[in-house]
C-alpha positions as CSV (number, residue, x, y, z in Angstrom):
1,M,-16.8,-5.6,-7.6
2,A,-15.0,-7.5,-4.9
3,I,-11.4,-6.7,-4.1
4,N,-9.0,-9.7,-3.8
5,I,-6.8,-8.6,-1.0
6,E,-4.6,-11.7,-1.3
7,K,-3.9,-11.0,-4.9
8,L,-3.1,-7.4,-4.2
9,S,-0.7,-8.4,-1.4
10,S,1.0,-10.9,-3.7
11,V,1.4,-8.3,-6.5
12,L,2.9,-5.8,-4.0
13,Q,5.3,-8.4,-2.6
14,N,6.5,-9.4,-6.1
15,F,6.9,-5.7,-7.0
16,V,8.9,-4.9,-3.9
17,S,11.1,-8.0,-4.1
18,S,11.9,-7.6,-7.8
19,T,12.6,-3.8,-7.8
20,S,15.9,-3.0,-6.1
21,D,15.1,0.7,-5.5
22,V,11.8,0.1,-3.8
23,E,11.8,-0.8,-0.1
24,G,8.0,-1.0,0.4
25,A,4.6,-0.4,-1.2
26,A,1.0,0.0,0.0
27,I,-2.5,0.2,-1.5
28,V,-4.5,2.5,0.7
29,T,-8.2,3.6,0.7
30,P,-9.0,7.3,0.4
31,D,-9.8,7.2,4.1
32,G,-6.3,5.9,5.0
33,L,-7.0,2.3,5.6
34,P,-4.4,-0.2,4.3
35,L,-5.8,-2.7,1.8
36,A,-2.5,-4.4,1.0
37,T,1.0,-3.6,2.1
38,S,4.5,-4.9,1.6
39,L,6.5,-2.7,4.0
40,P,9.7,-3.1,6.0
41,K,9.1,-4.5,9.5
42,A,10.1,-1.1,11.1
43,I,7.2,0.6,9.4
44,D,3.8,0.6,11.1
45,E,1.4,-0.1,8.1
46,E,-1.6,1.7,9.7
47,R,0.4,4.8,10.4
48,A,1.9,4.8,6.9
49,A,-1.5,4.3,5.4
50,A,-3.0,7.2,7.4
51,M,-0.2,9.5,6.4
52,S,-0.4,8.6,2.7
53,A,-4.1,9.4,2.7
54,A,-3.3,12.9,4.0
55,M,-0.9,13.6,1.1
56,P,-2.2,15.7,-1.8
57,L,-0.5,13.2,-4.2
58,T,-3.1,10.5,-3.6
59,R,-5.5,10.1,-6.5
60,R,-9.1,9.5,-5.9
61,T,-10.9,7.4,-8.6
62,H,-14.5,7.6,-7.8
C-alpha cells in the first residue's frame, strides 16, 4: 500500500486551519521520521517528529 504524502499534508493543513485550538499537527513514523506536517514556522519538523516518536503515547499499528 502506497502512502500519498500530498494527500496527508493536505488533510493536516485543512485540519489545522479549520480548528482554532490546534496550532500544528504531524504524522510521524514509529522511527521518528515526519511523513506529513503542518507546523508553525518556529517548529523544526524533524526535531518535533523525533521527540514525538520517543513519547509513550505514540501508537504502533503493525
